[in-house]
C-alpha positions, 0 to 999 in steps of 0.5 A, a space after each residue: 500500500 502506498 503511503 501519503 508522504 504528507 500524511 506521514 509527515 503530519 503524523 510524525 509531528 504528532 498532529 494526527 495519529 500515526 495510523 491515519 497516515 497508513 492509507 490515502 483513504 479509509 473504507 467502512 472496514 478500516 479499523 478505528 482503534 489507535 494506539 495512543 494520543 499525545 495530549 501535549 501539543 507542540 504549542 505547549 509551554 512545558 516539558 513533561 517526562 516520565 521515568 522509571 527511576 531505579 532504587 538500590 534493590 532494583 525496584 523502579 518507581 514511576 516519576 513525572 518530571 515537569 518544567 516550563 520550556 526553557 528552564 535551566 540551572 533550576 532547582 527540583 521540588 520533589 513530592 513522593 506520593 501514594 496518591 497517583 503521580 500521573 494525576 498530580 501533574 494533569 489537573 486538566 489538558 491545558 497546554 499551559 503549565 500553570 493550568 496543569 498543576 495544582 494551585 500550590 505549584 503555580 508559582 514554582 513552575 512559573 519561576 524556573 522550578 522543576 516539579 517532580 512527583 513520584 509514586 511510592 513503591 507498590 502503588 499506582 504505576 510504581 513497582 514493588 510492594 506497598 507497606 503503609 507508612 513503611 517503618 524506617 530500617 531498624 528493629 521493625 524493618 530488616 530489608 534495608 529499604 524504607 522511604 528514606 532510602 527511596 528518597 535518597 536514591 530518587 534524589 541521587 538519580 534526579 541530580 545526575 540525570 536531569 540536565 536542567 537542574 542546578 543540583 539543589 532539591 527541596 521536598 514538600 507535601 501534605 499528609 502521607 506526602 508529609 510523612 515521606 518528606 520527613 523520612 527524606 530527612 533521615 540520612 538525607 542526600 547531600 543535595 536535599 537542601 530544604 523540606 516543608 512537611 505539611 500535616 505529616 503523618 508522624 505517630 498514627 497511634 498517639 494523634 494522627 490518622 489511625 488512633 487518638 489516645 487509644 481510640 480508633 478512627 473508623 473513618 480510616 477503614 475505607 481509606 485502608 481498603 482503597 489504598 491496599 487494593 490493586 495498587 490503589 487503583 480499585 473502585 472503592 469499597 462496598 457499602 450501602 447508601 446509609 447514614 454512617 452513624 446507623 451503619 456502624 451502630 447496627 454492625 456492632 463492634 468495629 471488628 464486626 463491621 470489618 467482618 461484615 464488609 469482608 475487610 478482615 484479611 487486609 493486612 493493615 487493618 489486621 495490624 491495627 486491630 491486633 495491636 490496639 495498645 501503644 506497644 513498640 509496634 507503634 512507638 518504634 514507628 513514631 517519626 518524631 522519636 526517630 528524628 529526635 535521635 538524628 542530627 539536624 541537617 535539613 532546614 525544615 518548615 513544619 506546617 499544619 492547619 489549626 483545624 486539621 481533621 486528620 493529622 493535627 498531632 504530627 507537625 507540632 510533635 516533630 517541632 518539639 523533637 527537633 527544635 532544640 537542635 536548632 541552636 540559632 533558631 533559624 533552621 526549624 520553623 513551625 506554621 499553624 494556619 487557619 486551615 483544614 487538613 492540607 488546606 495550605 495547598 488550596 484556597 484559604 478564604 474560608 473554612 465552614 462558617 468562618 471567613 478570613 481576610 483573603 486567601 490565607 493559604 496563597 498569602 502564606 505560600 507566596 510570602 513565606 513558603 516560596 521565599 524559604 525554598 528560593 533561599 535554600 534552592 536558588 540562592 535568593 536572599 535570606 527571607 528571615 523566616 520566622 521561627 514560628 508563624 501562626 494565624 490568630 483566629 478571632 482577629 484574623 491576622 498573622 503573628 510571628 513568634 520566636 518560640 512555641 508555645 508562646 502562651 503561659 499556662 493558666 487554669 480555667 476550672 469547671 465550677 458550680 452551676 456549670 460555670 468556668 472560672 479562673 479561681 480554683 474550687 474550694 468545695 469538699 465535694 462537687 460533681 456533675 453527672 450524666 448517663 452514657 449509653 453506647 446504644 445512643 452515642 453522641 454523633 461527631 456532626 449532625 446526622 445523617 453522616 457520610 464520612 466520604 462526603 468532603 463537604 461534611 468531613 473537611 470542615 467538621 472541626 469548626 461545626 457549630 456545637 449547639 447540636 451536641 450541647 443540648 444533649 443530656 449526655 453532654 456536660 456544658 460549662 461556660 464562663 461569664 461574658 468576657 470584658 477583655 480579650 483572651 489570647 491563647 497560643 499553644 496546646 490547651 492541656 486537659 486535667 479531667 477528674 472523672 469516674 464511671 460506673 463501668 470498667 472502661 470509657 472514653 472521655 471527649 473534651 471540647 474547648 469552644 468559643 461562644 459568639 454573642 447573641 447579637 446579629 450583624 447587618 450582613 444578612 439584611 444586606 444580602 450576605 449569603 454566609 452563615 449568621 454567627 449569632 450564638 455560634 459555638 465554635 470549637 477550637 479543639 476537640 480530643 478524645 482519650 480512652 480510659 483504659 490507658 489512664 496509667 500508661 498507653 502501653 498498659 491497658 487496664 480495667 477502670 475501678 468503677 466509681 473511682 475518680 481518675 485524673 485524665 490528662 491530655 492535650 487539645 490541638 495547638 491553636 492561636 486564637 483570640 476570644 473577643 470581648 462579648 464572647 464566652 469560653 465554653 468547655 464540653 465533656 462527653 463520652 463518644 464521637 460516633 461514628 468517627 471513633 469506635 464505640 467504647 462498650 464501657 465494659 473492659 474487654 481485652 480487645 475493644 475491636 471484638 467486643 460482644 453485644 452484651 459488653 455494651 452497657 450504660 454507665 453513669 459518668 461523674 465529672 468532679 470539680 472540687 478542691 481535691 479533684 479540680 477539673 480544669 483546662 490549662 489555657 496557654 494565655 499570651 501576654 
């Protein structure tokens, strides 16, 4: 068959599929399939390469390299992801690089950066075996391979094989990518010059994704199944269109729920259900403990959202672990913004009912994060990155500080008549009580609940708490109306003195800013946002599993009706309670179905509690001279 030279030339240019040049004309029986189509057209303003980068054990990892045409002597900004490197660099099919990448990348790719995304081993298009939060080489991992070595090998390959680079590499990413960013700092490659881990997964048992102070987070069951099926390319999980509150309640225990839906053979779910206490299985994986033993070699900007609904624990924990190594207070910084999980990388105008002064996320990225990378990767002038940068909610302004926490502890006590006072109680005996019924747990947001619905999940930590404060199984303590501002900067510390008639139980404490019962002119002028009259804004919500009161690695039955001292931190916060507002504390025993239900009867493993184990319990919260329940507020001067 004679080929048309013109069509052959056009096909070779990429303007037409190659198969089109195979004949001068088509017939009804000409096959219609083509092998591929190149969505990157000649007029595109960028270059995109895909490489299979070899690791030291021979495993090859799928790596996308993206840069603007004409880029040279450029730094590399790397992200190592379990969430599909191919998708991370193809937001749409535009021929303009700024429209191809996510919002957080725009300023970098337009400014002579080489952006690199890589699938971690075992997921999506990379080779190898996937292990969730693969432990660092050591007592739990004798393979010689971990996310640290993979990061080292990746950086080594990039600086040797990407001709356009200046040899300097930075690493960035949120959540799981925050974890891989931190792992790159363990025995780091010499070319790694800066890191910005965002909302990193650091200790999955203490306060990040999997547990919080021993209470299991049901929301991660579906996540685990999706990530562990078919290299994270599966179609999701099998569930019915039902209120999650009802779904988990009807299943029984969380272990029964896992069995009901056929998830019981997933290894990571087994790792969690078979290791419910904080043994070395978890503590030896804690990244903050590992980094505390490592020398500080890489300038690090740790970033977290004040209302991070997934990983509020990790960034402050790592800051606490490595900041003492920063002798000049200029290599480690902590950033707390007014965001949800990973909100730093998206639009930061608002969160739930809260509205801020402009796009706080972009403002931070442009004013602070990019100059941080520019300095270490491009030799730009030192931007004098503040040691601590926080957004003071309530007054909506950025605050630069020399340390964290900035506040000094002052106790606000639960008091008689459901009050809050800075004066210590004097009564010999005083308590309030309620009945906690595991058959009617307190929901963490109003029903119906769908934890897969991002509009419910992402802003849940700022949801108006009036839906809960009216329940008889939620104790509510309020201060008088404030006549002057109260500014807190740090992690409020809970000191709860409480007892239960059962032999186990959970304790949930919320710190809340109560807005005054006054209205603005907003709605009268057609403002479509939420009216904040009487709004109960949570600043910190945390749970503690009672069986661990004497040690997270020492679960034990509680003695019925014995007063115990439960001490735990709420998330870190920078917030101003304004005059006219009230400070509120709420106490309850469940957050369903986000956390697994406590049967309130001690069993060796809550995951396998039986129906008869779930019993009502009378809870007493004490506020007297011997048992002065309080929250230590980190009040800034």
